[in-house]
N, C-alpha and C positions, 0 to 999 in steps of 0.2 A: 643983595641976594646972589648966591653962587649959581654957576651955570647948571649944576646938577639940580638944584632946587627949582630953577626956572623950568628945566625940562620936565620935572615931576609935576609942578603946578599946572603946566600946559596940558600934560597927559591926563591929569585928574579931572578935567572938565568932562562933562557927559560925553561918552563916546559918540562919534558921528554915526548916523544910520547906515552909511555905506562904507565898506572897507576899501580904501584906495591905497595900494602899497607904495606908489612912487615916492610921494613926499616923505612918508614914514621911513623908507629905506635910506634916502639921502640924509635925512636928519640924524638918524641913529648911528649910521656909520661914521659920520663926521664927529659925533660926540664920542663914540668909543675910541676912535683913533686920537682925537684931540686930548682926551683924558689919559692916554697911555695905557688903556686897559688890555691891550694885546701883549704887553711886555711881561716877561716873567718877573714877579715882584713878591715872591714868597720864599725867601732864602731858607727858612726852616722846614719847608715842605719838600716832599719827594719830587725830584725833577721829572719832567716828561718832555721828550724832545722829538720833533719830526722836522724834516727838511723838505721843501717843495722841489719836485723836479724842475730845475730852472728853465723856464720857457725862453725861447730865442728872443733876444732884444728887439728883433724885427717883427715879432709876432703880434697877433691880435687874438682875442679869446675865441677859440672854436669849441665845438660841443664836447670834444674829448677833454680839453682843459676844464670845462665846466664839471664833468663827471669826476675827474681826478682831484680837483681842488675842493669840490663839495665833500667828497669822502674824507679828505684830510681835515676839513674844517669841522665836520661832525665829530671826528675823533678828538681834535684839540679842544673844542668847546666842552665836550663831555668830560675830558680829563681835568679841565680847568674848574668845572663845576664840582668835580669830586675832590677838589682841594689841592691838586697837584700844582707844582711850579712849572707851568706849561710854556714851552718855547716852540714857536713855529718859525723856522728860519726861512726867509724869503729872499729871492734874488733872480737875476736874469743871466743868461749865457751869452757870451759875445758872438757865438754862432758864426765862426769864420767865413765859410762859403756863403751862407745866406746873407750876412751883413755886407760883405764885399760886393755881392751881386746887386743888392739894393742901391748901394751908393754908386756903383758903376752905371746902373740903369738911369739914375738921377743925372749923372754926367751926360750920358748919351742923349737924354731928352733935351739937353742944352747944346747939342752938337759938340760935345767934349768927350774925352776919354781918359782912363786912368794913366796911360803911358805918357800923357802930356805933363805929368807931375813926377817929382821924385817920390820915392817910397814914403819918406817922412811927411811930405806935403799931402799925399793921399791919405795917410793914417790920420793926419790932422782933420781932414774932411770927414772921415768916418766919426771921429769924436764929436765934430760939429753936428753931424746928423743925429748921433745918439742924444746930444743935449736937447735937440729940437723935437725929435720924433721917437725916441727910444722908450718912452714911458707909457705907450698906448696900453700894453697888456697889463701893466701894474694898476693903472686906473680902472681897467675892466675887472680885474680880480677884486677890487674894492666893491664894485657894483654887485658882484656875486655874494659879498658878505664875508670874504675870507679874513679871519682874525689873525693875520700875520704880524710879526714884530717888525713893522716898517722902520723903526728907529735904527735897526741894524741891517737895512737892505744891502744885499751883496751884489757884486758884478764880477764876473770871472776875469775881467781885465783890471780890477782894482789893484793898486800897488801892493797891498799885503797879500792878495791872492797870487799875483805874478811872482812874488818872492817865494811862495810855497811851491808853485809850479816849477820854477827854476831849480829849487833845491831838490825836488823829487827827481827831475831829469838827471841832474849831476850825480846824485847819490846812486841812482839805478845804473848810470854809466860806470861809476867807480866800482860798483859791485858786479860788473860784467853782465848786467841784465838789460842794458840798452847797447845796441851795436849798430854799425852801418853795414849794409849788405846790398849786393846787386841781385835783385829778384824781380819777378813779374809783379806788377801792380795793376789795379783797375784804374785806367787813365781816362779822364774826361777831357776830350779834345776841345770842348767848348770852354770849359773853365781852366783848362791847362794845369790840372793838378791831379795827384793821386787821390782816390777816395776809398773808403772802406768797403769790404764785401757787403756790410749791412746797409750801405747807402746805394746799393745797386738793386734795381727792380727788374725782374725778368718779364718780358712781354712776348706774346706769340706774334710772330711776323711772317707774312707770306714771302718765302724766299725760294732758292733753287739748290739743286744738288747736281754739280757738274762732274763729269768723268774725263780724265786725261791720260794719255799714254806717256809714260816716262821711259825713254829708251834705255835698255840695259847696256852697260859699258863692256868693253873688251871682248866683244863677240859672244858674250854669254847669252844663253836662251833658257827659258823655262822648260820644264819637262813636256809641256804641251807644244813646244817648238816656237812659242812667241818670243820675239826679240825685245819685248817691252813689258812693263808692269802697268796695269791701269789703276790709278788712284782716284778716289772720289772725295769731293770737298764741297763745302758751302762757302768757302772763302778763297777763291782762286788767286786773288791778288797777293796773298801771303806766300805763294809758291816762290816768289822772287827771293825769299829768305829761307827756303827749305834747307835743312841740314841732314835729313835722313828720310828713309821710307821704312815704316815699321810693319811687320807681319807677325802673326801669332806663331810662336815656336812650334805648335802642333799642326799648323795648316799645311797639308800635304802639297798644295799647289805651289808653295814658295820655299819649302825646306831646302831645295837644291841651291837657291841663290842667297841664302842668309850669309852675310859677310861679304857678298859681292857689291857692286856699285851700279848706280844709274847715272846717266848724264842729265842734269836738270835742264829741261827745255828753257829757251830764252836766255838763260845765264851761262850755260855750259859748265856749271859747277858739278864736280863729281861728288856724289853723296852716297853713304853706305846704306845697305839694306840691313836693318837690325831686327832681332827677335824680341818682341815685347808683348806681354799679355794684354796691353792696352788695345791692341788691334783685335777687333772682333771679327772672326771669319764670316759671321752671318750678316754683318753690316756693310753695305756698299759692296766693294770688291774684296774686302778683307785686307787690303793694303792701304795704309794711312800715311799721308805726307806729314812730316814732322817739322814744325816751325817753332823751335823752343823759345825764340824771342818774342812770340806773339800769340801764344796759347798756353793756358795753365796746364792742361794735360800734357801737351808737347814738352813743356819745360821739364816736367818730371821724367818723361821718356828720355829726353836729351841727357839729363843728369845720369840716369841709369845706363845710358849708352857711353858714358865717360866724357861728355861735353861739359866743360866748366862754364859757369855762368858768364865769366868775363869773355869767353870766346863765342858766345851765342850771338848770332847776327841780328841787328836791328835795322829795319827797313822803313821806319816811320819817324817823323818828327813829332813835336808836342801838339801839332794841329792835325795829326794823322795824315800828313802828306808824305809821299814816297821820297826817301833820301837814299843816297848811295850806301851800300853795305861796306863793311870793313875790307872785304876782298875786291871791291870795285867791279863786280861782275853784272850789276843790273844795267841793262841797255839804257842809254841816255834818254830815249823817248818816254820812259816811264817816270823818270826822276822829276819831282815837283808836282805830280798828279795827286789829287785828293784820293783817299783810299777807295771810294766807290767809283770814281772815274777810272782808277787803276784796275779795278775789277773788270769793267767792261773792256778796257784795252787789252788786258791779259787774255781774256776769253777770245777776243777777236784775233789776237796774234797766234794763239795756239790753234785756233780753228784754221787760220791761214796756212799753218805748217802741217795741217792734216793730223794734229794730235788730239783733237776733240772727239770723244766717243759720243755719238748722239744718243739721246733717249728716244726709244721707239714706242709708239702707241699705235692702235688700230682704230680706224673709223667704223661706222656702222656696217659698211660693206665688207669689212675685214682687210681693207688696204692699210699697209704700213705707212705711218707718218713719222718723220724724223724731227726731233726738237733738240735745241742746243743743251737743254737741261731738264731735269725732272722737278716739277713743282713740289715744294716741301714747306710745311709749317715749322718754323725754326724758333726755338727758345732763345731770345736775343736780350742781352743785358743792356739796360739803359741807366744813366745816372739820374737819381731821383731829383736832383736840383738842376743840372744842366740840360736834361731832357734829350741828350743825344746818345747814340750807341757808344758804349764803353769799349775801349781798346786795351787788351792786355799788352802791357808795354814794359820793356826791360830797363829799369833805371836803378840808380843808387838811392836808397832811402834809409831812414832810421827806423829800427825795429826794437820792440820790447819782447823779451823772452816770456811770452804769456803762459807758456806751458809750465814754467817754474812758479809764476805768481798765482796760477790757478790751483795749486795744490792745497793751500790753506783754506780757501773758500770751499773747496770740495769737502774737505774734512769737517769744516764748520757746519755745513748743511747735514752731512751724514751724522754728526754727533748731536745735532739739535741746537747748537749754539746760535745758528740762524734757522728760524722756522719759516718755511715758505708756505703761504696760504693763497689759494688752495694747494694742498699737498701734491695734487696731480701734476703740477709744474716741475716737481723735483726731477722727474725722468728727463724732461727736456733740458733742464739745467745741467745735469750730469753729462748727458750726451754731448752737449756743446763744449763744456769745460774740459772733458776728458779727451776731446779731439781737437783742441784749440790750436790755431795756427799762429805763427809769429805776428805780432800786432804792428802794422806799419803806422807810425805816429807822425811822419813828416808830411807837410802839405805845401804845395807851391803857390802860396798866397802872400799878400802883403799885410792883411789884417789878422792878428792873432799873437800868440806868445812866440816870439822869435826863439829859435833853437839856440841854446847857449853853447855854441861850438864855433871855433875859429880854425882856419886852415893855413898851413905854411905853403911855401911855393911848390912843394912836392905833393901837396894834397893831404898831408897828415893832419888829422883833427886834434884839437885841444879843447876839452870840455871843462868849463869852469863857470862859476856863478857870475863872474865879472870879466871884462876884457883884460883888466890888470892882472887877474889871477891866471888867465890863459896865457898872457905874455910871459909871466914868470915861469909857467910850465914849459913854454917854448924857448926859454933862454933869451927872451926879448927879440926874437926874430920877427920880421914883418908878418902880420897875420891878416886874413880876410874873413869877415863874419859870414856864417852860413846864412843863405838867403831864405831858407824855408821857415815856416811856422809849425807849431804843433797842432795835431788833430784836436778839434774842440773837445772831444770826449776824453782826451788825456787830462785836461784841466778840470772838467766837471767830475771826473772820477775822484777828485779830492774834496768834493763838496761837503761831506759830513764832518770833516775836521778842519779844513782850511777856512771855512766860514766861521769857525769858532776862534780863529786867531792863530792856529798852528802855522809855522813851527814854533812860535812862542808858547811856553807852558802857561797858558792863561787859566784863570778860574773857570771861564766858560768851557774850555776844553776839558778840564777835570770834572766839571759838573754835568756837562751835556753830551759827552762822548763816552760810550757809544750812544747813538740815537736809539729810541725805543722802537720805532716803526718806520718803515718806508712804504708809502702807497705809490704804486707805479702801474702804468699800462704794461701788459705783457709784451708789447711790441718793442719796448726798450730794455728788456731783460738783459740782452747781451751788449747793446750799445753802452748802457750806463750802469745798470744794477750790478752785473757781474764784475765790471771794472772797478766800481767802488769797493766791492768786497775784496778784490785783489789788492788795491792800494791801501785800504784801511788796515787790513790784516798785516800787510808788509811793513807799513810805517808806524802804525799805532799798536801793533801786536794785539789787536782786539777787533772784533767784528764791528762794522760800521753801524749796524742796526740789529736788534734782536729778532725782529719779525719783518718779513717782506710780503706785502699784500699785493697780488697781481690782479688787476681788474681787466674786464674785457673792453671791446671797442663799442662806441655808440654807432649803430647802423641805422639806415633809413627804415621806414615802417615796414617795407617789404623784405627786410633782411639784407639788402645790398649794402656794400661798403659805400660810404659817402665820398663823392668826388665832385669837383667843380665841373668836370667834363660831362658827368651824368646829370648835373643840375639838381642834385638831391641833397645839397649841403644845407644844414639848418643852422641859423645864426642864433646863438644863445642870448645875445643882447636883445634881439627882436622878441624872443620869448619873455625875457625879463620886462621889456617895455609893455608887453601885452598882458602878462599874468602876474608879474612880480617875481623877485628872486626867490622868495620863500617857496613858491609853487614849483619852480624849476628844480630847486634843491631837493624838495621832497620827492619829486618824480625820480631824480637820479638815485636817491637812496632806496626808494621802494623797488626800483627795477634792477638794482645791482645785486646779483645773486652769485657770490663766490666765483668771480671770473668769467661768467657767461656774458656774451655780448648783450648789450642793451638795445632794444628796438625803439626808435624814436616814435612817440605817440603824443601829438599835441593835444588830443582830447583828454588824455590823462593829466597832462600839465594843467589844463583848464579845470579838471576835476579837483586837483589839489589846491587851486585857487579857491574853488568852492568850499573846500575843507577849511581853509583859513577864514573864509567868510562865515562859515558855520560856527567856528570858535569865537569869532568876533561878535556874532549875534548872541551867543550864549553868555559872553562876558557882559554885553549890554543888558541882557535880561537879569543877570545877577546884580549888576550895578543898580538897576532900577528897583530891585527888591532888597536893597540894603546889605547886599553881600559884597564884602570887600577884602582887602589884603589881610592875610593871616598873620598873627603875631607869634606863631609857634612853628618850629621845625617838626616836632612830634605831632602825631594825630591828636586832635581834641577829643575829650571824653564824649562818648556817644551812647545813647540808650535805645533810640528807636531802631527797628530792624533795618530800615533803608539807610540810615547813617552808618550803622555798624557794617552793613554790606558794602557801601561805597569805600569805606576805609580799607576793608579787605581787598577790594578790587585794585586800589592804589598799590597796596603791598605786593600783590601778584604782578602788576604791570611793571613796577620798579624792578622786581626780580627778573622778569622776562627781558626787560631792556638791558639790564646789567649783563645777563648771560649772553644775549645777542651781541652786545658790543665786545665782550670778552672773546667771543668766537669770530668777530669781524663779520657777522651776518647782518649787513646793513638793511637788507630787505626784511628780515625778521624783526629788527628793531623798529623800523618804520611801521611795519604791520601792527606791532604791539601797541604803539602809542596812537596810531590812527584809529584802531577799533575801540580803544579805551575812550578816546575823545568823542568820536562820532556816535558809536553805539551805546557805550556804557554811560557816559556822562551826559551828552546832549540828548540822546533819544530816550534814555530811561531815567536816569537819576533826576534830571530837571523836571521831567514829566511827573515822576512819583512825588516830588516835594512841592509841586505847585499847590498853592492854597494853604500850606502849613509851614510858614516861615517863622518858626520860633527861634530863640537865641541859639539853641544847640544846632539847629539845621543851618542857620546863617554861618556859624563858626565852622561847621564841617564843610559846607559848600565852599566857603572862602578858602579853606585849607586845601581842599581838593583842586580847586582852580589854580591855586599857587603851584601845586605839585605838577599839574598839567603843563603850566608855562615853563617850569624848570626842565621837565622831561622832554618837552617838545623843542626847547630852545636850540639844541645843537642842529636840528633839522630846519627849523623855521625861526631864525634868530630875530628877525625884524618885527614881525607881528607879535611875538611873545614879549619882547622888550617893551613895546608900546603898551600892551595890555597890563604888563607887570606894574607900570607906573600909573596906569589909568585906574587901577583898583584901590589905590591908597598910597600914602607916604611910605617911602622905603629908605632904609639906611644905605643902600647901594644899588648899583645896576644889576639887572638879571644876569648879565654875562659873567659876573663874579659872585653870584649867589651860591648857595650850598645845595648840593645834590640831595634829593629826598632821603630822609631817614625817619620813616613813619613811627618806629618804635611801637609797632602794633602788629597784631596777627590777623589771620582770617577767621572770622566768626562763622563757624559752619552752620549754625542754626539760622542766622540772619541770611546767609548766602542761600540756603535751601528755600527759605520763605520768599525772598525777593525773586529768585529764579523761577519759583512756581508761578508767581504773579506775572512775570515776563512771558513765561511759556503760555499761560492762559490768554493773555492779551494778544500775543503774536498769533496763536492758533486761531483765535476768533477773527482777527483782522484778515488773515489769509482766507479763511473759509468764507467770510462775507464777500471778499473780493472775487473769489472763484464762483460764487453763486449769484453775483450781481445784487447783493443786499447793500443798501446804503450804509456807509461807515458809521453814521450817527444813530442808526436804528437801535432802539433799546429792546433787548430780548430777555427772556428768562431761561434759566438752566436748571437741570435736575441732576442730582448726584445721590444715588441710592445709599451707598455704604462708604462714606468717606473715611479715610484713615484718621487717626487722632491728630496727626501732624497737619494734614490737609484741612481738617475741620478747624483747627486752631488758626491756620493761616487765613482762611476765609473769614473767620470771626474777627480777626485782628485788622483786616484791611477792607472793610465795607466801602469806604469812600473811594479808595483807589480802584476797586473792582467796578464800581458803578461809573466812575469818571473815565477810566481808561478802557475797560472791557465793554462798557455800555451794557452791563448786565444789571437789570433792576433788582434781580433776586436770584439766589442759588438755593433751591429747595433740596433738603436732604431727604429725598423720597424718589420712588420710581417715576419715570416720565410717563405722561399720558400717551395713549395709543395715537398713532398718526405719523406723518412724515416728520423726520427730524434729522439734524446733523449731529455728529459726534465730535467732540473736541477733547484732545488728550493734553493734559498738563501734569507732569510728574507721574505719580502713581494713580491719578484720577482720570476717568473718562466721563466727561460731562455730556449730557444729552440736551440739545437745544431744539424745542419744537418749532416747526416751520409752517404749520397750518395758519393761513391768513397772513403770512409774511411774504411768501412768493407763490407764483403759480407753478406748482411742482411739475406738472406734465410739460408745460412750455419750457421750463428750465432744463428738464431732462432732454427734451428734443434739441434745444440749442446746444447743450454740451455734447450730445451724441454726434451732431453734425460737425461741430468744430473738431471733435476728437478724430472722426473719420478723415477730415481734411489734413490734420496734422500727421496722422499715421501714414497717409498716402504720400505726402511730401517726404517724410523721413525714409520711407521704403524706397522711393525713387532715388534719393540721394545715396542711400546705402548701396543700391545696385551700381550706381556710377562709381562710387569709391571702391567697390569690390572688383571693378574692371581694371586689370593691370595696364591695359592700353591707355586708359585715361590718366591713371596715377603717374605713369612713367613719362607720358608724352605731353600732357597738358602743362601750361605754365604753372610754376610753383604757387603763384598767387591765386590761380583758379582752383587748384587742389585745396589750398588753405581755406578759401571761401566755401567750397563745398563741404569741408569738414565742419566749419563753423555753423553753416546752415543746417547740417544734419544734427548737430548737437542741440541747436535751438529748437528744431521741430520735434526732436525726441523728448526734450525736457517739457515742451508744451503738451505733448501727448500724455506724458506722465501726470502733469498737473491736472489736465482735464479728466483723466481716468480717476484721479483721487477725488475730484469734485463730484463725479457721478457716484462714486462709492459712498460719499457722505449722504447722498439722497436715498441710498438703499435700493 
């Protein structure tokens, strides 16, 4: 017996009473992967390709991964079911900084460190770590149910990928699009490497604003008579490398000294006073110290003032300690100090020379109090990995001409060759791409793609794919290899085509490039998405993907961003353990609404576990009543109204799902299948067919249940695959079944008839609940002048009306006098007498009392919400709760008023 037959025979036993997802999920995932069902295997079919944003090899599944990969899996399973040759490329990123940090921490735990090893020995240790611990997240993606082609799993440091990276670097260099330059970078003194602007997070830090006197040189004075200029700064230590003082060209206070000099305190360096609009007359003193080697704004001011980058002074080393500047003017007592220790020392030294201008405040009695500095909240850059304050640092690095490479992606989005969904992100995309800065791609690490550049004794670089080629370019002079590696995002920018075997012209490249869709968090739009567009269009002369879907972040229930420090991080694996992967996946889909952030809500995850249980129980009911696997893709022939109706409901649901998936409206797709399964099939169709299981009904019910399993499979793959086999022998697994093709339409007459019945039953149940009448109480109704259609519906469905509506009779005559409730169904208003059913007076009194209480609560909350002081000052969660309570009490008041109205 084959493995597939064994799986099917096992599943065809009577379904267990209780749905337990754990064992089902483990069994089916192993089966799918073992049978190679995730691989593209339809060479004659239309290809469909997506690539996963490669998670860091150091990573473990977080809630953002769960959202991102669930959406991708929904798409790929949907396209696979629709007959496409679907490929989902999977792999991990070598994550230069993150991985080096992990391995260094491992060494530190054993009282060891990286510098005890050669570069080659350390890199070997990283590979050892990857072999032992680098597969955590890929195992976890399997638990989520991701149907990725694991047979072609990629890694950005694989030999074929490295070959692509090296070729891209060399080609860009030879095209003049990669160059070496001396510029300011974001330097992480802890990691001792440059990092990207996008890897810097800004935090609010309580700091200070100091003011110092810079003496004017050559006996010059201001118009006010002062022999100095007062500058204000939040970083006094960098004054040791000041090269100018900038003032606004229109600032009357300083016009007379523009072009003159000051003598920089402590160093004695003569520096010019320059005119530059960067100096804001309204900020501080209007005079700004310029340290072009240690501030991004100052770098630009320095360049405008004619200072070449090579001449800008650097006063810090790689660990942010003070070093002597090129002119040798920093006093010896400052050299070697940490930057923050240097700050204190500089302030004390300037104060000692009488050059500190105190900040003056007044106490309650009006007495003046002098302080060294003014307290300020300062926006301070931190490295998102190293966790220390970033230092702008002047170094030689490799840069990509991003402005040139951005031109084609901009045109591709404008022309529609790349569609960004939701469209609202286009403005952000254009704004960044049209103002893009040179891309620093070198990193001072040991782990990563080594830059393919070699230098001769004079420092001239030779860029080539191999050392032998570089030697040939250099005329066989002795060469030294560049120590740096490439930014991780440089290699991952090649993901859509290098994963397919490029630079070789493989069949995979021809068939699967460009990709059809990229699903990405908006937070990596510029890290990764834009750079893929640059490299793909440059090297492949084609967009990397036709559509880019940007989803939001998963936030805590109160809307806050999740972080370990806040203690509000949610572990998706814990949710899977508790509720099953299907429930978590459905939650993600139902809550994902075109890029809006998703608020985590465990109760809703639990609710979707209940949804899976509801389907499970419906399948058990069908199984127990001889309803099993359908033998037809098209809808079976149906004569009864209820069967014709349910076939039409399937037709409408398939159309709604197809439209939602085409529009990438995951929430609308989930909503369509959820309501069809829960409301239409489980709550109504099964109730309507109970007790009338003829051959037609069994055939239709089995077919409908099959359609449900196929439509729901992309969202809930595990429970649907289990039920698919439980209902009968199958030729194949559900994962490779065919998407519904009912070959039927909507029967308007059947739809009208069944919807009338549903409206009648729903209205009666609601009314009974409102008036405290037992659900099983049998009542009589009167309908004086029914329309021909209503009369025919009532005549055709006496059993269903009695069983579901609990109406023993509907009389086509006026109702007798007395208390009664009115029930509306379609064009009919039925009157149901209540004499002898309930105590009318007592019920009115109960409803009036409850209505008054609900109205009082609603009014009180309305008053609170109408108070601007409460709305603006209360905690957001308190305001949100007040709104929710107001909505609840208002709805309750409406319900009670309707119940009273029924009693007349």
